[in-house]
N, C-alpha and C positions, 0 to 999 in steps of 0.2 A: 750695574749688576753682584752681585752676590761675592763678598769677596774671602779669598780664601788667607784659612788664622796661619803665620808664618811664624816659624819657632823666633823665639827671644835670643836667641844662642844656639848656638849648634854644639851637639856635645859631643864625648867624643867614640868616635866610631869604632866598635871590635874590629876584631882578622874575621877572615871568612873559618874559620875552622872554629870561630871558638863561639859561645854562645851565653844568656845572660843566665847568670847565678840565681833560682828563684831563690827570695829567706825562708827562713826555716823555723824562724820563731813563729809567735801563735797569729800575731796578723796574717791578714791575706797579701801575698803580693795586689802593688797596690794598681799596676799597669799590663798586666799578663793578660792574653789576648787566644781564643781557640784556637788550633792546629788542625787547618780545614781538612789535613792531609790523612789523620787519623778518623775521615765518612766516607761514604761512600762518593764519590766524583762523579760532581754535575754535570761536567765534560761528554764521561761516559753516558752517561744519561741522554743528553740531550743527541748523540748520536742513533747512539741504540734506538730513539725514536724514531730516527731521518731514515734508518734502514728500515727498519718493522715496516713504519708505514708507506717507503714504493716497494721493498720485495714479498711481504705479506701474498699479496694481491699475486701480485707475478709466480709467485712458486706455485701457489693452489690454483693454478692457472693446469697444471699440466698433471692434476690428478683427475681421477678417472668421474669422481662427480663434478667438475666443471666441463660446462654447455661448450665452452671455449678455449679451446688450448691457442696457448702462445709461445711454444718452446723459442720462436727467432728470437721476440720479443724477451724473455728471460737470459736466453746469450749477450743481445745484447746491450744489455742492462747490465750486467756482468763483465763485459769487456772494453765495451768502448773508454767507461769511467777507465777504464782502473788505465786503459791506453792511453788518454787526454791524462790519467794523472802521474804516469812515468815520462809525458812528457812534458808537464810542466815545469820542473827547471829549469829544461833548455830557453820555452819559450818565456820565465820568468829572468832568464839572464840574456834575454834579450829588448825585452820589455822595459827593462831596469837600466839597459843601458851598461851590463857593469865589465869589470875588467878585474884584473888581480890587484893586492896592494901596491906591490910597486915596495922600490927604495924610499917612496913616501910619506908611505903608511907603514914604515918595516917596526916601527915600534909599538904599535897601533897593534898589527897580527904578532906579534909577540909576544902581547899579553893576553889574548887572545886566547892564545896556547895556553899561554898558565893558568889561566882562571878556566878552560876545559880540564885542564888537569887536576886543576881541584876539585872541581861536582863532578871529575869521573863520567866521563860521559863517553858509551860503548863507542858511539862512533862519534872523531870530531866532523863537525860540522866544516866549509870550507867555507873560507869568508874571502866576499867578495866589495868591493867598491862602484855603486853604483855614480853616473853623472849627469842622473837626472833632476831636475830641478827639485820639481814638485813628490821625489821618494822620500820615505819611511824604514827607519831599518826594520825588519821585517827576517824572522825566521824560518823560515820555508824547505820546497826541497819534496824527496820522495824518500819512499824504503829504504834506499842503500845513500843519494845523494844529498846527505841535509846539508842546506846553502845558509849562509847568515850574511846577508845582503845589508852596506852599515853606506848610505849617504854620503857623501865629496866632502860634503859643509860638515857635516856633523862626526866623521871620522875625522876632518881637519880638530875643528873644538874637541872631541873627546884628548886627539894628542899632546895640544896645548892643557887641556886639565891635570892631562901625567905631568907634564911639567920637565923633561926627558932633560934639558939643559939643569941640571940640580947644582949652579958652579953657581947662579947670583940668587941663590933664596938666601937673604939670610934669616938669623934664628925666631927675632920677633913672626916671623910668618911658615915658620916648619907648620905649626898645628893647622891654619890655613891648603896647606900647600895638599897634607895631608887629607884631609877634607876633601878636598879639587878631584885627588885618585882617587879614594873612596863614589863617591856622585859619577866619574867614567865610569869604573870600575858596576857599579849599581844600572847604569845603562846595557854593560856587555851582561854581565847576568839576567837579565830580562830577558834578551834574547836568548841564552843558553838555557834559561830557564824553560820554552816553549819545548826545548827538544829531551828532557832530565821531563818531565810532566809528558811528556807523550802523547800531547796536541797538536802535535804539525800535521799528520796521519789524518784523523780522524776529520778536520777541517777542511782542511783542503780536498781528498776524496768523499766527504757529504756531499762540497762545491761540484764538484763533478758528478757524483752520481746524479744531482737535482736538475744543473743544468742538462745530462744525457736524458734522460725519463722526457722532463720536459719535451724537448727536440725530439726523441726517437717515438713517444707513444704520442703527439701530435702527429707526427707523419703516418703514424700507424692507422690513426683512426683515418685519416683522410682515407689512404687506400681502400683498408677496410669497407668507409664509405662509398668509395667508389666501385666496389667488386663486382654488385649488381649490372650494372648500366653495359662496365665495360665486357660482361656476358653477354649479354643481349643484343651488344651491338657488332659480340663477335659471331656468336649464330647466325647473326641475318645475314654476318657480310661474307661469309662461307659457307659452304654447300657443306655440313660436319659428314653425311654418307661418302663424300671421295677424302678425308682425315684421317680417316685409319683404312688398311690396308683389306681388304674383304675376305681373306684367309682370318684375319683376326678375329671382325665382325664371326664370321661362321661358327670358329670357337667358342668365341661368346657366348652365339645366341643356341648353341649345344648345350652349354650350362648354363646360363641365364638365359631368356628369350624378350624378358622384360627389359634386361640388362641392356643388350644390341638394340631393343626398340628406342631407347631414349638416347643409345648413342646417334642412331642414325635422324633422328628427329629427334634430338632440345628441345623440351618446352620452356616457354617465355618464361620471365620471372613475371606476376603478376605485382601491381601497385599496391593488394593488399599485402602480401605479401612482402613485397619490396618493404615496404612501409615498414612490417615487423623487422625485420631484417635490419633496418640504421636504428631503430629504437633498443634492438636487443646491441648492436656491435657501439654507440654513444652509453649508454651505459654503465657499459663493460671501461673504456676506455676513459670518462670525463671524469669520476672521479681520482684517477693517477694523474692527471694532466693536473688539475687545480689543489689535491693534494700537494702537487711535489710545488707546485704554485707557492702557497702555503707558505712550509716550510722553507723554499730559497727567500721570503721576503720574513719570517719572524723566528722559526729557528735557527737558521745557519749564519742571523745576527749576532742569537741569544749564546751560540755556542764561539761564537767571536769574540763576543765580549767577557766570557765568562773564562777563557782561557790568559785573558789579561789580569785580573785577579790571580787567577791563582800563579801567575809568572808572579805578579810584584811579593804574594805572599815565599814562595818558595825565595825571590832574591832578599830578602828582612830576612829570613830564617839561615839564610847562607852569610851575610853581614852582621847579623845579632842588632839593631836597631835598623830601624824606619827612616833616621834623620838623609841618609846619602840617598836614599830611593824616591822623599817624601823631597830633597831640593830638586834631583833630578828631574821628576813626575812635572812640578813645578816649572823649573824653567823649558822644560821640552813644552807643552802645551804654550807657555809664553810667547817663545819663540816662533813657533806655530803663526801666533796670529790671534785676534779678536775673536772670529768664529770660532774656535778653540777651548775658552775660555766658562767660566760652568756659569750659565745661563742665570737670570734672574730670579729668584724665590721669594716668594712670598709676599704679604699685599707692605699699600705704603705705608710708611709710619703712622700712629693715629694723628699727630697734628697738621695733617696735610689734607686728614679726612675731615676734619674737626673747617676743615680754614675752606672746603665747598660751597659755595657758591651758591649752588645748584644740589637737592638731592638730587634731583632726574639723572644731573652730571654724574655725581659721586656712584647710581646704581651703574650705571652703563660704565663707567672706568673700574667698578668689582664684578662683574658680568665680565668687563673683559681683561681683567688680572686671568681671573679661573678657568675663562677662556684658552687667553697663553699658559697655566697650569697644565691643564690641560693636553692643552696642541704637544707645550715640549716630555709631559710624561709617552705619547704615542710615538712623538722620533726620537722619542731617547730606546722604545724597544725597539723599532725599525734601522738607530742604526749597528754599524757592527764594529765599534770602536767606544768605550767608556766616556763621558767626556771629567777631568779631573777632579770632582766635587765628587763622584760614584766612587773612581777609584781609591780617592785618598781615605773616604767613610771605608770602605769596604777593607781598605789596609790598615784602618786601626778597629774595625767589626768582623772579623771575618765571615762571621755567620751569616752577613749583606748577599757573600757567594750563591744563594737563592734566592736572592734578592726579598722585597721587602711582600705584605702578606696579600699587596695586592699583584706584586711580578707572580708569584706563586699560586694563585687563584686563576691566573693572567694563562701561565701554562699550562697546569694542568687543564683548566677548560677548553682551547685549541689540542690541546693532546688529543680529548676524547674526540674532537669534533674533523680532528682527522684522520683517527679511527674509525669512528662510525663513517665517513667517508668512504675509508679503504673496505670496510666491510658492507656497504653496499656495492660493489662493483657486483659484476655480471660473474671476475671469475673469481670470488670468493663464496657467493647468494646462496651455488648448491648447497655451502660447506653450514650454512646459518639456518639454526630454524626457524627464527621466529624474528620477523621484525623489530621487538627492542631484546637485543644483543648485549650481553651483560661481561664481556670483555672492556669495552671499552672504559667503562664504570668501574671495573676492581683496575683498570690501566689508570685511572683517576685517582683510587685512591693510592697505585701506591706512592702515582706523584706527591702525591700533597703527603704521604708520612714522609718520605725519604727528604721532603725538602722544608720541614718541619725541626731535623732533629736537629739541626744546627744551634737552632734556639735554644731548644730546649736544655742543650748543655749548655747559656751561660744562661738562663730563665730565672732568675732574683725573684720574681715578682708575684703576685697571687695565684692561687688555679684559677679564682675564679677568671682575671681579667688576662690567664691562658686562654680560657674556653672562647671568650669574647675573641680573643686573636681568630682560633682559628675560625670560628664562627664569621669571619669578616671575608676570609678566605673561600669556605667555602660556598658565600654566599657567593661571592664572581664566580666562584666552576658554577653557580647552579646556574646566571644568569645566561652566561655563555654556551651551554648546553642547551639551552630551554629554545634560542633564538632560532637555529638550526631545523628545529624539533617542531615551532609555531608557526614555519613558513611552509614545512611541509606540510605541517596540521590544515593551511590557507589553500596550497594546492590540490590535497585532497577534494576542501569543501568547495570551490570550484569548480573544480573539473567535474565532482557528481553533483552540483547546479546544473553548469553550460551543458557537458556531454556526459549522462549518464554510460553512452556505450564507449566510452575511451577508457574505462575501466574495465573491460573484457581485452581490447587490444594491447593495453600494456601489462596485462598476466599474463597473456600468449606471449609478447615481446620478449616481457622478465628469462620465461621458462622455455624460447630458446625455438618455439611451435609455429611453423608456417604451413600456408596452406592458402588458398583463397576459400572467403566465402562462412569463414568456420562459424558455430556456434555461437552464440554469445552469451556470456557466462551470468548467470542468474544471480547479482549479490544485492542484499537490499541496500540501501543507501544508510538504512541506522542502523545495519554490521558496520559498513564502512568507517563510518562518524567514533564508532562506539571504541572501536580497535584501534582506527587509526588518527585519533584526536583527541576522545572525551580520558582515553584509561592512561595515554600515553601523556599527557597533560599534568591528569592525578600524579604519575606516578614521579613523574623529574619536576615537580614542580613546589611536589609535598612532603611523598613518603624517600624518594631518594636522598635528595639534603639531609632530610633528618637522620637515615639512615648513617649515611656518609659522617655526619661528626658525630655519632653516638663512637664508630669505629674507630675513627681519631682522635675521642678524647680516649678512648680505653688504650691505642695504639700512643700515646701520650704520656700516661701512665706506665706503662709495661717500659718502658725506654726511662722513664727517669729513676722507676728502680734498680733498671739493668745498673744506670747508672751509679749505685751506690755500691754498689760491689766494689768497694775497697777490692776486698781482701782478693781476690776472682784474678790464680795467676795469668788465667787464659784470655781475660779480656783486651789488658793491653794490642796480644798479638794481632786476636784476631776478633778485635772490633767489628771492621765492615762485616766478615759475615753476623757477629750476636744479634745488628742496628738489623741485617737484611734481610734474618731469618728469622724475626720476629716481623718485618713488613708480610715476606711474604707469607707468614702464618696467616695471618689474619686476610691477610688477602685473598690465599684459599677457601677460609670459612664464608667470608660473607659470596664468592665466585659456589662455593659447594653446597654452600647451610640455606643462605637465607635468601639469597637472589632468585631459588629456584623457585622461593615460594610465590614471591612478584613478580616472575614469569609465569605461573600461572594467575593470578591477579591480573596481569596485562593481557593477556591472549588465551584464554584459556580453551579456545580451541586447537591449538598447539602444543600445548607443554598437556605434561599429568604429572603428577607427584606417585603415581603408582609406576610407572618406567623402570626396567630394569638399571638402565644404565645413569639415571640424578639419584635412586633409593644406596646402588653401593660405591656412589658417588658421599654423597652424603652421610653414609655409616663411617665409610673407611677418615672421612677429613671429622667426624667428631672422637672417634677411638684416637685419630690421634692428635686431636684438641686436645682430648684428658692429658694423655701420654706428656704431652709439652708445656701443662699446666703445672702436673703436678711434677714436674723435673724441676720449672722455673718455681715453683713453692720451698724445694728443697735447695736447691743454689738462693732463695732472696737468706731463705733462711741461716746457711753455710757461713756466706759471702758479705751480706746486705750491712754496713754503717759501721762497719769494723775497719781501724784503721789498721791500716799492714804494718805496721810500727811498732805500734806501743797495746792493737787490740782494743782499745780502748773504744766506748761507743760513744758514735759522731751524728749527728741530728740534723734534723732535718734531709730536704733534696741534696742533687748537688751543682754546683755549678762550678764556670772553670775558675784553676784559682782559689778552691777553696781547701784552707788546710785543714790538722788535727786539733779541735782546742786541747789536747791535752799536751802533744808533741810538739806542735807544731810544722806535721811533714805534709808535706806538698800530697793531696790525694790526688792522681790518673796526671800522673806529671808528662803521661801522653797527649794528652789533651790540651796541652799549656804551650802555645808557639816557643818555637825559642828565639823571640828576639823583642826587647823592650820595647816599646809602646809608647813613646815620646815627640815626638817632631805630630803626631799625627793624631795626640790626645786629643785635643777641642772633640774628632769628630766625636769619640770615644763616648762621651759622654752626651751624644744627641740619642731620642728613643730611636726605638731598634722599627 
């Protein structure tokens, strides 16, 4: 197993109110790192993606253009998750076998109260002690009932680290006692940080939404699929003419004779209408079910892992250093057992490979090692809790909160696939004008743009290396996007070859048209292959990646230039707004200016650049872009590369910890994390 570097000496830890003072000389502070709280929160982005994928098609089902109305589905998806979320505190207390701390853990309860007062939480969480053997410290609760659950064994260990009885402490051990208390505080701070970061509600409410969506939408699908069978069974079992009073039938016959005849002799649902109805209902529900499953497996664990990184950064900020948190993390993972220690990484030593007796055996060992690394990478993305090595790396380099280049492409690619699933549902099909919707692609650009921002703040390498770094993520994003696209193309090809008439039935089903013996839609196979296979393959395999990479490079350049506005008084206060504004600006330009041309090239029969709506959107976006570009140029000329203290020129791009070469002023101190990176320093030297 890979060794976790342990600090040779435990540095003194500042009090919670203290913060490290960065040097004011010309040399740059050696151990500063990024303040991730000054940038857009990844927790909020993942939570918004989960709600968007689930809620968008259900809300769209209430519009007049939707062929399938589902008000009951929307009501249940709003009320059932909320009910489950509000009941969660009671269920968690029962499941964890919790109780009040009592006299046994009175000192722990008092310390928690003190730390809550220090960090300034709006609502004080209720401390509970769990008797469950396998429980772990957790911050949970609902809107008005925050709870901090501490296992009994952990609570006892924390009280021992607090050294309540100070009478037996010698002068030589005072330093170690203070450090032990700081380590105990770090454990408590970590749980309180979840409440300070406001991540308790998004995590547990998302879990309730996804579980309810999977269960209730599946139940709705099964009931809806049985509706034609129940209808045929009922009209065969009952005499419809006797179900309605004769006066009522007489009144209806006077107003609409055909309706009265249908009520007396309701028709049976034929097999063709039944089949189209089943296809129609299934196409409306299965994207929601599969989307909820993928969100539950991929995105909810990512949300849970991300909240741990933000909580660690908050603890280090409160304590002014990462030493106590480092020791607490290492001790916690070692105490939990070897299965929670960092996995082995890297290949065997070179000497062992040279001594391998058989080349075939060595090749097999190398292949097995590569397979294990891939399996570990996949397992880490499916885990709801990060391993120790990942947490220490993120603590040393907070820009890792969005993951490495592969993690960023992975999340963006699957977000686009999930949104494509959502848009393919019949709930939303009437609102989409073509099979190549641009909304998922713009979403992919937005996620990639925001995810690269922390790295741009700390980047010290060459611009060429930055392009290569962006290209790797775009490549993975493209591969993930192409997999379902190629699968759909394969289904279309097989369907055209085996059952040419099935395309007509599918078209009638998706349009919600019933009836028996409908005329066959005469669509040539060449047209279907051209529109659904060839053009999308060229678009998403070659054109879209090049466009996405170009816009990401432009986005990176604009943000790197904005980061040099050292004299801008508004940048520190509204940094999140500024960075989001640049992303939204380029996203709208991509949406309304560039992608309409691609739509026409991909589906010329469904799009036209002469449409008034397209022209108006394009003209307004271009006009707004010209105005924003002029404002950006003016701001850059006024604020860029000028020291806010001495006004001298500061060459080069910004990176965290950069100082003015003339007077030594720390530039953009609001982007510097307020803690000293000492214990986790070895991880900061690794390649991002």
